[in-house]
C-alpha positions, 0 to 999 in steps of 0.5 A: 913110846911113853909120853914125854910131858917135858918135850920142847915144841918143834919149830914152825919150819920143822913142823911144816916139813913133817906136815909136808911128809905127812901129806905125801904119805897120806896121798900115797896111802889113798892111792894104795888103798884105792888100788887095793879096793880095785884089786880085791873087787876085780878078783872077787867079783870078776875073777880077773887080776886088775887095778883098774876100777871106776866106782862110778860105773856099775859092776857087770854081772859076775861070772859066779852067778848066784855064787856071788852071794858067797863073795861077801862071806869070804870077805868076812872070813878074811876081815875077821882073821885080820881083826882077831890076829893083828889089830882089833882097832880096824873093826868098824868105821875107824874115825871114832878110834882116831878121836878116842886116841886124840882125846884119851890116849895122848895121840898114840896110834899103833903103826900097824893100824895103817896097813891092817886097816887098809887091807881089811877095809879094801877086802870089805869094800871089794867083796861087796860090803856096804861101807865107805872109804873115809874111815880107813883113809882117816886111820891110815893118815892119822896113824902115820902122823901119830907115828911121826909124833912118837918117833920125834920128841914133841908135845902132845898138842903137836902130835895131835896136829900131825894126826889131824894133818894126816886125817885132812890129807887122806880125806882130801886125796881120796875124794879130791876135796882139799877144803873139805879135808881141812874142815873135816879135821878142824870140826872133828879132830883138832883140839884147837883152831889157830895158826899153829894147827891150821897151817900144818893141816893146810900144808899136808892137805895141799900136798896130799891133794896134789899127790892124789890128783896126779893119780886120780885126775882133777875131776870132781867125784860126781858129774851132774849135767842136769845142773850145769845151768843153775836152776834156782833163782831168787825170784822163786823163793818158794823152792827154798821152803821145800828144802826145809822139809827135806832137811827134816826128812834127812834129820830123821834119816840121820838119827835112824842111821845112827840107831840102826848101826849100833842097834845092829851091833848090839843085836850081833853081839848077842848072837852066839858063835863068835866073831867069825860066825856073826860077821859071816852071817851078816855078810851072807844077808848082804850077798843075798840082797845084792844078788836079788837086786841083780836078778830083778834090776840088772845091777848090784846097786848096794855093793861097796861104796855105791857111787855108781848108783849115786851117779845114776840118781844125779843124772836122773837115770834113776827116776822111779820113786819106788826104786829109789826108796827101795834102794835107800832102805836096802842100803840102810840095811846092808850098811847096818849089817856090814858094820854091825856084824863087824866089818871094816869101813867108813859110813860116809859113802853109805850116807851119800847113797842114802841122801841121794836116793831119798833126796831124789825121791823127795824131789820127784814127789815135790815136782809131781805135786808142785809142777810150777816150781820147775824142780830138778830132783838132782838138786834135791839129791845133792842137798840130801847127800849133804843133809845125811852126812852133816846130820850123821857125822855132826859136822855141818860145814864139812858136809856142805863143803865136801859135797860142793867139792865132790859135785862142783855145783855152786847153785845148790849151796843155799839149798844145802845150807838150809837142808843141813841146818834143819837136818843137824837140828832134828838129828840133835833132838833125836840123838844127841851123839853123832855116829862118831861120838856115840861109839866113844860114849858107849865106851864110857868116854865123854868128848868135850863139847867145844874145842880146848887147848892141849899143851 
């Protein structure tokens, strides 16, 4: 549909109803997407037909034995077919495509993107690709919002508001983070912050969250028994200084993460043989890495979203500095290979993984040298998660709010503020663009530095 610049703005009631509908679809989209991940994961890893899958529990050893190495390769073939035959937009982590549509294509997103992105990303994650859920669900929710905005005549600004509403709803339903979903949309998607944008986003988010909770429950993403009793007290301010150092480390990690993703993408683009060969080659290395970890450490660890490993770190089940640093390095490699070679999925979950493993290792080291501080490594893992997310995506408030909602641990709010602030500052010094905006800049587009009004 061509843009109609003279479209009359919709009334607040009509826009509210459309936002409600967008929230319902975003919530159901999250349910559908997670069901697809479970289907492909169980089929490809275990050879069973089941929609039951808890990402916080480690996948048991596959009956395929060493042939599990080929599962990510098979997934790469399927993803390559979808990308080349149906929708090239589904390649990569998704959020930059939505931002590009908002700022440079008047909020036009093809309806086919929602279904193809869901299938391609579910195959990537389900076959062991080291990618996350946030990119796919953002494209699913925003695609529906854009489709509504094209079917019903409205100004560009209102169409973009519906896209933002779909984005917020999808994030909220997937991670059970309603406030984080709103903040994600406000910091990264919306062209302005006002009642006319915030109210529709809030309606969609609340609706999608309710739908998601009906299917997934009301519990947070991660449970941290070690932090049920607040460990931080005002009379022990020295602990806060250690979070400054953590923030610096996480800022360096964020910059390395950004450069590794796009550096690997450039590397694979230089490999001859076409998209199929490049993606299969990248995922073969991921498959080998997974299998080596299973043989030596009894778990695949880096496959998929990696929440089971994060849960291990947060419960202090993983307490070896050597293993934590090793898992951090391998996750960085696997994510760079998965996305750089042409996979489909988000960068949020890998960022959580890297922040948790390296943050936990940092906490263990600090506790070893300064035992009098009574440091709990789990708290540093939580702050590290927020630090890498905030630094990498360039949305500091979103990172703090989402990690808080995913853990419901209020005692680390202050440490997270310090960590994210320094992480964001260091990352900006080393890499001006975030992991999202760099992809758009590489296409020759320049995003505005601040919010601006679109009529």
